[in-house]
C-alpha positions as CSV (number, residue, x, y, z in Angstrom):
1,M,-48.9,112.5,-12.8
2,D,-47.1,115.4,-11.2
3,I,-49.5,117.4,-9.1
4,F,-48.5,120.7,-10.7
5,E,-49.1,119.2,-14.2
6,K,-52.5,117.9,-13.1
7,V,-53.8,121.2,-11.8
8,V,-52.5,123.3,-14.7
9,K,-54.3,120.9,-17.1
10,N,-57.6,121.2,-15.2
11,M,-58.0,124.8,-13.9
12,G,-61.6,124.1,-12.7
13,P,-64.9,125.3,-14.0
14,I,-64.2,129.0,-13.4
15,G,-60.5,128.9,-14.0
16,A,-61.1,127.3,-17.4
17,H,-62.0,130.8,-18.6
18,A,-59.1,132.6,-16.9
19,H,-57.2,133.1,-20.1
20,Y,-59.6,135.8,-21.2
21,S,-61.5,136.6,-18.0
22,H,-58.7,137.5,-15.6
23,H,-58.8,141.1,-14.4
24,Y,-62.0,141.8,-16.3
25,F,-64.7,139.3,-15.4
26,S,-62.8,137.7,-12.6
27,F,-60.3,139.4,-10.2
28,P,-61.3,142.9,-11.4
29,K,-59.6,145.9,-9.8
30,L,-61.9,148.6,-8.5
31,T,-60.0,151.7,-7.3
32,G,-60.7,154.9,-5.5
33,E,-62.9,155.6,-2.4
34,L,-65.2,152.8,-1.6
35,G,-68.7,153.8,-2.7
36,P,-71.2,154.0,-5.5
37,R,-68.6,155.6,-7.9
38,M,-65.3,153.8,-8.4
39,T,-62.8,153.4,-11.2
40,F,-62.4,150.3,-13.3
41,M,-59.7,150.1,-16.0
42,G,-59.5,153.9,-16.1
43,K,-63.2,154.5,-16.4
44,E,-65.6,155.7,-13.7
45,M,-68.3,153.1,-12.9
46,L,-71.6,153.3,-11.1
47,N,-70.8,150.5,-8.7
48,W,-73.4,148.0,-7.5
49,S,-71.1,145.3,-6.2
50,L,-70.1,146.4,-2.7
51,N,-71.7,144.8,0.4
52,N,-71.3,148.2,2.1
53,Y,-75.0,148.3,2.9
54,L,-75.0,151.2,5.4
55,G,-72.2,153.2,3.9
56,L,-70.0,152.7,6.9
57,A,-66.8,152.0,5.0
58,N,-66.2,155.7,4.5
59,H,-68.1,157.1,7.4
60,P,-65.9,159.8,9.0
61,E,-66.3,158.5,12.6
62,V,-65.5,155.0,11.4
63,R,-62.4,156.1,9.5
64,K,-61.2,158.1,12.5
65,A,-61.8,155.1,14.9
66,D,-59.9,152.8,12.6
67,A,-57.0,155.2,12.2
68,D,-56.8,156.1,15.9
69,A,-56.8,152.4,16.9
70,A,-54.1,151.6,14.3
71,A,-52.0,154.5,15.5
72,K,-52.3,153.5,19.2
73,Y,-52.0,149.7,18.9
74,G,-50.6,148.9,15.5
75,L,-51.9,145.9,13.5
76,A,-50.1,143.2,15.5
77,Y,-51.7,143.7,19.0
78,P,-52.8,141.4,20.6
79,M,-50.2,138.9,19.5
80,G,-51.4,135.3,19.7
81,A,-54.6,133.3,19.9
82,R,-57.2,134.4,22.4
83,M,-56.7,131.3,24.6
84,M,-52.9,131.8,24.9
85,S,-51.9,135.5,24.9
86,G,-54.4,137.3,22.6
87,N,-57.3,138.2,24.9
88,T,-58.1,141.8,26.0
89,D,-60.7,143.7,27.8
90,E,-61.7,145.3,24.5
91,H,-62.4,142.0,22.9
92,E,-64.6,141.0,25.8
93,E,-66.4,144.3,25.8
94,F,-67.2,144.0,22.1
95,E,-68.5,140.5,22.7
96,R,-70.8,141.9,25.5
97,Q,-72.1,144.6,23.2
98,L,-72.8,142.2,20.3
99,A,-74.6,139.7,22.5
100,E,-76.8,142.4,24.0
101,F,-77.6,143.7,20.5
102,V,-78.7,140.4,19.0
103,G,-80.5,139.3,22.1
104,K,-78.3,136.4,23.3
105,E,-76.6,135.7,26.6
106,D,-73.0,135.7,25.3
107,C,-70.9,136.0,22.3
108,F,-67.5,134.8,20.9
109,L,-65.6,137.2,18.6
110,L,-64.0,135.4,15.6
111,N,-61.0,136.4,13.5
112,Y,-62.7,135.5,10.2
113,G,-66.2,134.6,9.1
114,Y,-65.6,131.8,6.6
115,Q,-63.2,129.7,8.7
116,G,-65.2,130.7,11.8
117,V,-68.5,129.2,10.9
118,M,-66.8,126.1,9.4
119,S,-65.2,125.7,12.8
120,I,-68.5,126.2,14.7
121,I,-70.1,123.4,12.8
122,E,-67.1,121.0,13.2
123,C,-67.0,121.8,16.9
124,M,-70.7,121.4,17.7
125,V,-71.3,118.0,16.1
126,D,-69.7,114.6,16.6
127,H,-70.0,111.2,14.8
128,R,-73.3,110.5,16.5
129,D,-75.0,113.7,15.4
130,I,-77.0,114.5,12.2
131,I,-76.9,117.7,10.3
132,V,-79.9,118.9,8.3
133,Y,-79.2,121.8,6.0
134,D,-80.8,124.0,3.4
135,A,-79.8,123.1,-0.2
136,E,-78.8,126.7,-1.0
137,S,-76.5,127.2,2.0
138,H,-73.4,129.3,1.4
139,A,-70.1,127.6,0.6
140,C,-68.7,128.3,4.1
141,L,-71.6,126.2,5.6
142,I,-71.1,123.4,3.1
143,D,-67.4,123.3,3.8
144,G,-68.2,123.2,7.5
145,I,-70.6,120.3,7.0
146,R,-67.9,118.4,5.1
147,L,-65.9,118.5,8.3
148,H,-68.6,116.6,10.1
149,K,-67.1,113.5,11.8
150,A,-70.0,111.3,10.9
151,K,-70.2,109.2,7.7
152,M,-71.1,111.1,4.5
153,G,-74.7,109.7,4.6
154,D,-75.3,111.2,8.0
155,Y,-76.1,114.7,6.9
156,Y,-79.3,115.5,5.1
157,K,-80.1,118.3,2.6
158,F,-83.6,119.8,2.5
159,N,-85.0,121.6,-0.5
160,H,-84.5,125.4,-0.4
161,N,-86.9,127.0,2.1
162,D,-89.2,124.0,1.7
163,M,-90.7,123.1,5.0
164,D,-92.3,119.9,3.8
165,S,-88.8,118.7,2.7
166,L,-87.3,119.9,6.1
167,R,-90.0,117.9,8.0
168,K,-89.3,114.7,6.0
169,N,-85.5,115.1,6.6
170,L,-86.1,115.8,10.3
171,E,-88.1,112.6,10.5
172,R,-85.2,110.7,8.9
173,A,-82.7,112.4,11.2
174,T,-84.8,111.6,14.3
175,K,-85.0,108.0,13.4
176,K,-81.2,107.9,12.8
177,T,-80.3,109.6,16.1
178,Q,-82.5,107.1,17.9
179,E,-80.0,104.5,16.7
180,T,-76.8,106.6,17.3
181,G,-77.8,108.4,20.5
182,G,-76.8,111.7,18.9
183,G,-78.6,115.0,18.3
184,I,-79.7,117.1,15.3
185,L,-78.3,120.4,14.1
186,V,-80.4,122.3,11.5
187,I,-78.3,124.8,9.4
188,T,-79.7,127.6,7.3
189,E,-79.3,131.3,6.4
190,G,-81.1,134.5,7.5
191,V,-80.7,136.1,4.0
192,F,-79.5,134.0,1.1
193,G,-76.8,136.1,-0.4
194,M,-77.4,135.2,-4.1
195,S,-81.2,135.3,-4.3
196,G,-82.0,137.8,-1.5
197,K,-84.6,135.4,-0.1
198,V,-85.2,135.4,3.6
199,G,-84.8,132.0,5.3
200,S,-88.0,130.6,6.8
201,L,-86.6,130.9,10.3
202,D,-90.0,131.4,12.0
203,K,-91.4,128.2,10.4
204,I,-88.2,126.3,11.3
205,V,-88.5,127.4,14.9
206,E,-92.1,126.4,14.9
207,M,-91.0,122.8,14.1
208,K,-89.3,122.6,17.4
209,K,-92.8,121.7,18.7
210,D,-92.5,118.4,16.8
211,F,-88.8,117.7,16.7
212,N,-85.8,118.0,19.0
213,F,-83.0,119.9,17.3
214,R,-80.8,123.0,17.6
215,L,-80.7,125.8,14.9
216,L,-77.6,127.5,13.5
217,V,-78.3,130.6,11.4
218,D,-75.7,132.4,9.2
219,D,-77.2,135.9,9.1
220,A,-74.3,137.7,7.3
221,H,-76.6,139.7,5.1
222,G,-79.3,140.2,7.7
223,F,-77.2,141.7,10.5
224,G,-77.5,145.5,10.4
225,T,-80.1,145.5,7.6
226,M,-83.1,143.4,8.7
227,G,-85.6,144.0,11.4
228,A,-86.8,147.2,13.1
229,H,-83.5,147.9,14.7
230,G,-81.2,146.0,12.3
231,K,-80.8,143.0,14.7
232,G,-81.2,140.5,11.9
233,V,-83.8,138.2,10.4
234,G,-84.6,136.8,13.9
235,E,-86.0,140.3,14.8
236,F,-87.6,140.6,11.3
237,L,-89.5,137.4,11.7
238,N,-89.9,137.7,15.5
239,C,-88.2,134.4,16.3
240,T,-84.9,135.4,17.8
241,D,-85.3,133.2,20.9
242,G,-85.6,130.1,18.7
243,I,-82.2,130.6,17.1
244,D,-79.7,128.6,19.2
245,L,-76.5,129.7,17.4
246,Y,-76.6,133.1,15.7
247,F,-73.6,133.8,13.5
248,S,-72.7,136.8,11.4
249,T,-69.7,138.4,9.8
250,F,-68.5,142.0,9.8
251,A,-67.9,141.9,6.1
252,K,-71.4,143.2,5.1
253,S,-73.2,146.0,7.1
254,M,-70.1,146.6,9.2
255,A,-67.8,146.9,6.2
256,A,-64.9,145.3,8.1
257,I,-63.2,142.0,8.8
258,G,-64.1,139.5,11.5
259,A,-67.2,137.7,12.7
260,F,-69.0,136.5,15.8
261,V,-71.3,133.8,17.2
262,A,-73.9,134.4,19.9
263,A,-75.5,131.8,22.0
264,P,-76.2,130.8,25.7
265,K,-73.2,131.4,28.0
266,D,-72.3,127.7,28.5
267,I,-72.3,127.0,24.8
268,I,-70.1,130.0,24.1
269,M,-67.7,128.8,26.8
270,Y,-67.6,125.4,25.1
271,L,-66.9,127.0,21.7
272,K,-64.1,129.2,23.2
273,Y,-62.3,126.1,24.4
274,N,-62.9,123.8,21.4
275,M,-63.0,125.8,18.2
276,R,-59.8,124.9,16.4
277,S,-59.8,127.9,14.1
278,Q,-59.7,130.2,17.2
279,T,-57.5,128.1,19.4
280,Y,-54.7,127.8,16.8
281,A,-55.0,131.2,15.1
282,K,-54.3,134.8,15.9
283,A,-57.0,136.9,17.7
284,L,-58.8,139.7,15.8
285,P,-56.3,142.6,15.7
286,M,-57.2,145.5,18.0
287,P,-58.1,148.1,15.3
288,F,-60.8,145.8,14.0
289,V,-62.2,145.4,17.6
290,I,-62.2,149.2,18.3
291,G,-63.4,149.9,14.8
292,G,-66.1,147.3,15.2
293,M,-67.5,148.8,18.3
294,K,-67.7,152.2,16.6
295,R,-69.6,150.6,13.7
296,L,-72.0,148.9,16.1
297,E,-72.5,152.2,17.9
298,L,-73.5,153.9,14.6
299,I,-75.9,151.1,13.7
300,K,-77.6,151.5,17.0
301,K,-77.6,155.3,17.2
302,H,-78.3,156.2,13.6
303,P,-81.4,154.3,12.2
304,E,-81.5,156.8,9.4
305,L,-78.6,154.8,7.7
306,R,-80.8,151.8,7.6
307,E,-83.9,153.8,6.6
308,R,-82.0,155.4,3.7
309,L,-80.8,151.9,2.6
310,W,-84.4,150.6,2.6
311,E,-85.6,153.7,0.7
312,N,-83.1,152.9,-2.0
313,V,-84.0,149.1,-1.9
314,R,-87.7,149.8,-2.3
315,S,-87.1,152.3,-5.1
316,L,-84.7,150.1,-7.0
317,Q,-86.9,147.0,-6.7
318,K,-90.1,148.9,-7.6
319,G,-88.4,150.4,-10.6
320,L,-87.2,147.1,-11.9
321,K,-90.6,145.5,-11.5
322,E,-92.3,148.4,-13.3
323,K,-90.0,147.8,-16.2
324,G,-91.0,144.1,-16.3
325,F,-87.9,142.6,-14.7
326,D,-88.0,139.3,-12.8
327,I,-86.3,139.9,-9.4
328,G,-87.3,136.6,-7.9
329,E,-88.5,136.5,-4.3
330,T,-86.1,138.8,-2.6
331,Q,-87.2,140.3,0.7
332,S,-83.8,141.9,1.4
333,P,-81.5,144.5,-0.1
334,V,-79.9,141.8,-2.3
335,T,-81.5,142.3,-5.7
336,P,-81.2,139.7,-8.4
337,V,-82.3,140.6,-11.9
338,F,-83.0,137.6,-14.0
339,L,-82.7,137.7,-17.8
340,H,-84.2,134.7,-19.6
341,G,-83.1,133.0,-22.8
342,E,-80.5,130.7,-24.2
343,Y,-77.2,132.5,-24.4
344,D,-73.7,131.3,-25.1
345,I,-70.6,132.6,-23.2
346,A,-69.8,135.0,-26.0
347,A,-73.2,136.7,-25.7
348,V,-72.9,136.9,-21.9
349,T,-69.4,138.5,-22.0
350,S,-70.6,140.9,-24.7
351,L,-73.5,142.0,-22.4
352,V,-71.1,142.6,-19.5
353,R,-68.8,144.7,-21.7
354,D,-71.7,146.7,-22.9
355,L,-72.8,147.5,-19.4
356,R,-69.3,148.4,-18.3
357,E,-67.7,150.1,-21.3
358,N,-70.8,151.8,-22.8
359,M,-73.1,152.4,-19.9
360,G,-70.6,152.7,-17.0
361,I,-72.3,150.2,-14.7
362,F,-70.4,147.6,-12.7
363,C,-72.4,144.8,-11.2
364,S,-71.9,141.1,-10.7
365,I,-73.1,138.6,-13.3
366,V,-74.0,135.0,-12.5
367,V,-74.5,132.2,-15.1
368,Y,-75.0,128.5,-15.1
369,P,-74.4,126.4,-13.0
370,V,-75.1,128.9,-10.2
371,V,-78.4,129.7,-11.9
372,P,-80.3,127.3,-14.3
373,K,-79.5,127.1,-18.0
374,G,-81.5,129.7,-19.9
375,Q,-80.9,132.4,-17.3
376,I,-78.5,135.2,-16.6
377,M,-78.6,136.9,-13.2
378,L,-77.3,140.4,-12.7
379,R,-76.8,140.8,-8.9
380,I,-77.4,144.3,-7.5
381,I,-76.4,145.5,-4.0
382,P,-78.0,148.8,-3.2
383,T,-76.5,150.8,-0.3
384,S,-77.5,153.9,1.7
385,S,-75.0,155.8,-0.3
386,H,-76.7,155.4,-3.7
387,T,-78.9,158.1,-5.0
388,Q,-82.3,158.2,-6.8
389,A,-80.5,159.3,-9.9
390,D,-78.2,156.2,-9.7
391,I,-81.3,154.0,-9.5
392,E,-83.2,155.6,-12.4
393,Y,-80.1,155.5,-14.6
394,T,-79.5,151.9,-13.8
395,T,-83.1,150.7,-14.4
396,D,-83.1,152.6,-17.8
397,C,-79.8,150.9,-18.8
398,F,-81.1,147.5,-17.8
399,A,-84.2,148.0,-19.9
400,E,-82.0,148.7,-22.9
401,V,-79.8,145.6,-22.1
402,Q,-82.9,143.5,-21.9
403,K,-84.1,144.8,-25.3
404,R,-80.7,144.2,-26.9
405,L,-80.6,140.7,-25.5
406,K,-84.0,139.8,-27.0
407,D,-83.0,141.4,-30.3
408,G,-79.9,139.2,-30.5
409,Y,-77.6,142.2,-30.4
410,Y,-75.1,140.4,-28.2
411,K,-74.9,137.3,-30.4
412,V,-73.7,139.0,-33.5
413,L,-71.0,141.5,-32.3
414,N,-68.8,142.5,-29.4
415,A,-70.9,145.3,-28.1
416,A,-68.0,147.2,-26.4
417,K,-67.0,149.9,-28.9
């Protein structure tokens, strides 16, 4: 079969719905200033879908730093990969600041988060090593694990946040590495971005007393939001020293592009010389470096940004619970709202249209297979820029949606008038 013919016939589980979902349910276009109020298809929406936790995307000092750096350097500088011609004093200064902030010896600045963490995993393990990873790890971690040079059976999945399951898999991994002469890399997340659950990092670190392994943590949603100073889940759970490889992106609290990994100096030096995604790809452009340092400065100097975020998080989650909603086990700003029952795709799409067209609320909706059958999850991302009025309006609307769902309203008509 012709390759083009094959892919057009099988668009994949999400693409199968593209004929009606494109530009509305998938690939929607939000326009206007990034923030709680944006425009979707000509209508103003109360927006709960931006990972702009601290409101830095439109902070005047951030916008000025970005603009000044772009005017001074352009978007091309430095030209080339870091190893060849793309290194600068500014890149190294940003690395120094990040390492100091997260409590590690050194840091490596990465051009992108997704490909960066994939490359870290591929770089750190060889055919003798065993990977043990949380079952709900993000797609970027799973794709990195797939690059593992060992045979497919030589990476083990433990049940989500289940320490008994982790222990059993560490026992298996230890026995296997005694045969191969390799080591063990445990991979998990600081905050799981779909459920908002905090990874059991302190308990995993405690297991180092019984097993010999290194720990890689993807803390994309924890950096800037979690802990007394926003230093991440390691600070939140008081186990920073036990995290061997600390990774985060700038796409969440920093509202930018890029990522970093922090670790001991000799490990960072190894990564600098062996990470293929950085050796063969362009360095992070200078405006993102200068802008990143300004964002980090604001995170350190203005704790009120994080305090305001958490005021909104507590208010939103308390309001949802008081109205009887199931928000799972979130301990972070990520707020899932679970609606229970058996619903077909027509009812789900009708629900979303009702929220957007009639209530003016834009949020992400998640269905099977991401959540079990019989569930719908509305994923809410509060930020420091939202108001108490936003929160009260949203919880009231959700209560109405829940009632309509139970009454079968969405099964019998297209709710969008």
